[in-house]
Backbone as a chain_set.jsonl record, in Angstrom:
{"seq": "MLFLINDVYAGVITSAPPISSYFDAVLMFLLTIVGTLSVIACVVAGIMYMTAGGDSKRVMLAKKALVGSIIGIVVTILSLVIVTTVVHLV", "coords": {"N": [[100.224, 119.803, 123.172], [102.421, 120.345, 124.619], [104.626, 119.352, 123.25], [105.262, 121.323, 121.436], [106.438, 123.347, 122.911], [108.883, 122.275, 123.689], [110.256, 122.278, 121.288], [110.856, 124.913, 120.794], [113.109, 125.516, 122.207], [115.098, 124.171, 120.845], [117.636, 124.671, 119.889], [120.208, 124.238, 117.739], [119.299, 124.419, 114.323], [119.316, 122.068, 112.885], [118.746, 120.121, 114.716], [116.085, 120.337, 115.157], [112.8, 118.963, 114.856], [111.412, 117.596, 111.8], [108.995, 119.295, 109.697], [107.078, 117.578, 108.818], [106.578, 115.853, 110.898], [104.888, 117.273, 112.558], [102.607, 117.523, 110.942], [101.988, 114.84, 110.762], [101.328, 114.27, 113.438], [99.036, 115.874, 113.795], [97.303, 114.816, 111.847], [97.066, 112.169, 112.767], [95.786, 112.641, 115.194], [93.319, 113.715, 114.295], [92.362, 111.542, 112.794], [92.051, 109.694, 114.836], [89.96, 110.829, 116.285], [87.885, 110.771, 114.354], [87.719, 108.006, 113.886], [86.933, 107.097, 116.434], [84.431, 108.356, 116.674], [83.116, 107.051, 114.594], [82.984, 104.416, 115.538], [81.381, 104.828, 117.79], [79.058, 105.677, 116.48], [78.404, 103.295, 115.233], [77.732, 101.676, 117.406], [75.516, 103.108, 118.376], [73.806, 102.818, 116.176], [73.386, 100.066, 116.326], [71.988, 99.932, 118.737], [69.744, 101.391, 117.994], [68.681, 99.622, 116.132], [68.075, 97.41, 117.734], [66.11, 98.472, 119.368], [64.051, 99.04, 117.667], [61.685, 97.659, 117.497], [60.264, 96.263, 115.534], [59.258, 98.111, 113.763], [59.308, 99.032, 110.493], [60.375, 101.327, 109.262], [62.086, 102.412, 111.191], [63.868, 100.299, 111.427], [65.043, 100.271, 108.876], [66.255, 102.798, 108.954], [68.096, 102.364, 110.999], [69.688, 100.386, 109.804], [70.775, 101.836, 107.653], [72.25, 103.708, 109.083], [74.072, 102.009, 110.325], [75.471, 100.948, 108.113], [76.611, 103.317, 107.144], [78.273, 104.006, 109.319], [80.04, 101.851, 109.347], [81.267, 102.209, 106.881], [82.543, 104.608, 107.488], [84.387, 103.702, 109.413], [85.981, 102.002, 107.835], [87.016, 103.835, 105.949], [88.468, 105.475, 107.674], [90.425, 103.684, 108.651], [91.747, 103.021, 106.25], [92.694, 105.574, 105.561], [94.44, 106.03, 107.661], [96.362, 104.057, 107.147], [97.346, 104.964, 104.664], [98.347, 107.548, 105.317], [100.297, 106.88, 107.238], [102.027, 105.321, 105.676], [102.893, 107.185, 103.721], [104.144, 109.144, 105.315], [106.251, 107.707, 106.432], [107.709, 107.121, 104.19], [108.765, 109.498, 103.406]], "CA": [[100.703, 121.166, 123.135], [103.704, 120.372, 125.286], [105.706, 119.071, 122.315], [105.631, 122.571, 120.763], [107.298, 124.115, 123.801], [110.221, 121.693, 123.647], [110.898, 122.602, 120.022], [111.305, 126.299, 120.816], [114.445, 125.512, 122.776], [115.816, 123.096, 120.17], [119.035, 125.026, 119.687], [120.616, 124.225, 116.347], [118.164, 124.133, 113.462], [119.356, 120.678, 112.427], [118.197, 119.238, 115.743], [114.636, 120.517, 115.21], [112.095, 117.901, 114.117], [110.896, 118.048, 110.5], [107.618, 119.781, 109.71], [106.182, 116.448, 108.565], [106.187, 115.241, 112.171], [103.725, 118.012, 113.05], [101.467, 117.107, 110.137], [101.679, 113.471, 111.169], [100.649, 114.317, 114.737], [97.697, 116.443, 113.605], [96.489, 113.844, 111.114], [96.775, 111.042, 113.656], [94.782, 113.106, 116.149], [92.036, 113.809, 113.606], [91.909, 110.195, 112.457], [91.61, 109.071, 116.08], [88.628, 111.372, 116.588], [86.933, 110.251, 113.371], [87.541, 106.581, 114.159], [86.15, 106.959, 117.661], [83.05, 108.727, 116.361], [82.542, 105.996, 113.756], [82.655, 103.284, 116.406], [80.221, 105.236, 118.595], [77.905, 105.643, 115.583], [78.078, 101.882, 115.023], [77.041, 101.232, 118.62], [74.207, 103.768, 118.391], [72.994, 102.17, 115.147], [72.981, 98.777, 116.875], [70.935, 100.178, 119.734], [68.549, 101.771, 117.229], [68.148, 98.409, 115.517], [67.492, 96.559, 118.771], [64.928, 99.095, 119.953], [63.109, 99.393, 116.604], [60.404, 97.046, 117.839], [59.556, 95.767, 114.36], [58.867, 99.204, 112.876], [60.177, 98.889, 109.321], [61.091, 102.588, 108.992], [63.189, 102.521, 112.149], [64.835, 99.261, 111.09], [65.77, 100.755, 107.698], [67.101, 103.9, 109.407], [69.207, 101.778, 111.757], [70.567, 99.717, 108.846], [71.515, 102.877, 106.931], [73.23, 104.268, 110.021], [75.118, 100.996, 110.518], [76.288, 100.918, 106.894], [77.392, 104.556, 107.134], [79.326, 103.958, 110.328], [81.049, 100.883, 108.905], [82.025, 102.899, 105.833], [83.409, 105.552, 108.192], [85.493, 102.949, 110.024], [86.859, 101.54, 106.757], [87.717, 105.005, 105.41], [89.432, 105.902, 108.684], [91.546, 102.737, 108.667], [92.506, 103.208, 105.012], [93.395, 106.857, 105.665], [95.545, 105.819, 108.594], [97.392, 103.294, 106.438], [97.941, 105.824, 103.638], [99.14, 108.596, 105.971], [101.472, 106.26, 107.843], [102.915, 104.914, 104.596], [103.473, 108.374, 103.105], [105.036, 109.798, 106.268], [107.464, 106.907, 106.603], [108.478, 107.144, 102.949], [109.404, 110.816, 103.257]], "C": [[102.095, 121.268, 123.755], [104.85, 120.139, 124.319], [106.123, 120.323, 121.549], [106.596, 123.392, 121.612], [108.726, 123.58, 123.762], [110.962, 122.08, 122.377], [111.389, 124.048, 119.972], [112.748, 126.377, 121.308], [115.333, 124.444, 122.125], [117.284, 123.422, 119.975], [119.359, 125.11, 118.211], [119.446, 123.782, 115.482], [118.158, 122.679, 112.978], [118.808, 119.706, 113.466], [116.684, 119.383, 115.878], [113.956, 119.403, 114.405], [111.56, 118.44, 112.791], [109.424, 118.446, 110.607], [106.629, 118.639, 109.482], [105.761, 115.761, 109.859], [104.988, 115.958, 112.782], [102.472, 117.626, 112.27], [101.029, 115.7, 110.505], [100.906, 113.462, 112.482], [99.221, 114.842, 114.596], [96.796, 115.447, 112.888], [96.135, 112.639, 111.978], [95.711, 111.414, 114.686], [93.399, 113.152, 115.499], [91.486, 112.433, 113.236], [91.443, 109.435, 113.693], [90.207, 109.545, 116.445], [87.583, 110.789, 115.644], [86.679, 108.759, 113.599], [86.696, 106.326, 115.391], [84.685, 107.288, 117.408], [82.368, 107.67, 115.487], [82.153, 104.779, 114.585], [81.449, 103.612, 117.279], [78.955, 105.215, 117.74], [77.462, 104.214, 115.312], [77.309, 101.333, 116.224], [75.635, 101.83, 118.689], [73.284, 103.134, 117.353], [72.524, 100.8, 115.618], [71.879, 98.918, 117.908], [69.642, 100.579, 119.043], [67.879, 100.537, 116.629], [67.455, 97.528, 116.554], [66.211, 97.146, 119.341], [63.892, 99.485, 118.905], [61.734, 98.785, 116.851], [59.605, 96.586, 116.631], [59.082, 96.846, 113.408], [59.845, 99.24, 111.694], [60.949, 100.166, 109.001], [62.282, 102.755, 109.931], [64.268, 101.483, 111.883], [65.674, 99.714, 109.895], [66.707, 101.899, 108.069], [68.313, 103.374, 110.169], [70.185, 101.079, 110.822], [71.398, 100.726, 108.065], [72.587, 103.501, 107.831], [74.376, 103.291, 110.252], [76.044, 100.919, 109.303], [77.169, 102.163, 106.824], [78.523, 104.54, 108.141], [80.411, 102.953, 109.964], [81.89, 101.477, 107.783], [82.986, 103.909, 106.46], [84.605, 104.869, 108.829], [86.487, 102.5, 108.958], [87.665, 102.701, 106.175], [88.78, 105.492, 106.386], [90.649, 104.987, 108.706], [92.391, 102.89, 107.409], [93.284, 104.523, 105.024], [94.603, 106.741, 106.579], [96.689, 105.075, 107.919], [98.101, 104.179, 105.413], [98.837, 106.881, 104.267], [100.412, 108.011, 106.57], [102.49, 105.863, 106.776], [103.621, 106.117, 103.989], [104.475, 109.047, 104.043], [106.342, 109.015, 106.421], [108.299, 106.817, 105.327], [109.248, 108.441, 102.784], [110.565, 110.965, 104.144]], "O": [[102.854, 122.185, 123.44], [105.943, 120.665, 124.528], [107.249, 120.378, 121.054], [107.478, 124.061, 121.075], [109.678, 124.359, 123.8], [112.187, 122.198, 122.395], [112.266, 124.365, 119.168], [113.514, 127.229, 120.857], [116.213, 123.881, 122.776], [118.105, 122.507, 119.904], [118.832, 125.971, 117.507], [118.692, 122.884, 115.856], [117.095, 122.127, 112.695], [118.442, 118.581, 113.124], [116.059, 118.635, 116.63], [114.487, 118.957, 113.388], [111.285, 119.635, 112.683], [108.707, 117.988, 111.496], [105.475, 118.721, 109.904], [104.694, 115.149, 109.911], [104.162, 115.333, 113.448], [101.407, 117.426, 112.854], [99.834, 115.406, 110.553], [99.932, 112.724, 112.621], [98.301, 114.309, 115.215], [95.646, 115.256, 113.284], [95.009, 112.146, 111.917], [94.841, 110.605, 115.01], [92.422, 112.683, 116.082], [90.285, 112.188, 113.353], [90.53, 108.615, 113.603], [89.367, 108.749, 116.865], [86.515, 110.362, 116.084], [85.537, 108.307, 113.514], [85.841, 105.44, 115.393], [83.797, 106.576, 117.878], [81.17, 107.427, 115.632], [81.104, 104.178, 114.353], [80.586, 102.759, 117.485], [77.899, 104.788, 118.207], [76.267, 103.952, 115.175], [76.334, 100.6, 116.054], [74.677, 101.133, 119.023], [72.1, 102.933, 117.624], [71.389, 100.408, 115.345], [70.946, 98.116, 117.946], [68.561, 100.157, 119.455], [66.652, 100.429, 116.622], [66.389, 96.97, 116.296], [65.319, 96.404, 119.753], [62.94, 100.196, 119.227], [60.723, 99.358, 116.444], [58.377, 96.526, 116.699], [58.553, 96.531, 112.342], [61.045, 99.448, 111.871], [62.076, 100.09, 108.512], [63.357, 103.186, 109.512], [65.452, 101.751, 112.088], [66.894, 99.555, 109.906], [67.827, 101.971, 107.564], [69.424, 103.878, 110.005], [71.396, 101.169, 111.026], [72.588, 100.508, 107.836], [73.697, 103.784, 107.381], [75.529, 103.706, 110.363], [77.263, 100.835, 109.454], [78.348, 102.069, 106.482], [79.621, 105.013, 107.848], [81.586, 103.186, 110.249], [83.103, 101.268, 107.743], [84.122, 104.047, 106.006], [85.717, 105.396, 108.79], [87.698, 102.605, 109.154], [88.865, 102.565, 105.935], [89.873, 105.879, 105.972], [91.782, 105.463, 108.772], [93.62, 102.891, 107.486], [94.417, 104.574, 104.546], [95.664, 107.296, 106.293], [97.855, 105.427, 108.101], [99.327, 104.143, 105.308], [99.961, 107.094, 103.811], [101.489, 108.588, 106.423], [103.691, 106.055, 106.965], [104.831, 106.07, 103.763], [105.543, 109.472, 103.603], [107.415, 109.608, 106.526], [109.479, 106.471, 105.387], [110.27, 108.477, 102.098], [111.213, 112.012, 104.143]]}, "num_chains": 1, "name": "protein.A"}
């Protein structure tokens, strides 16, 4: 939030940062949250798998949760690459 205050006193409009820098900051923040949650979900799925105790339903649930969290991590990394590439091209 502090970076918004500095831009109010930018002076000449040409010295103000482009609007894409704000979108970049917001997207990076959201991707960081999603990536962190995906890693936490992966850890929770691993704990579910270890504590299943041989129950096939719990093992299947843990495997589905692990696959979903890995897909979340992959999507987050690909989104990060795409956003970074697009922002630096503009």
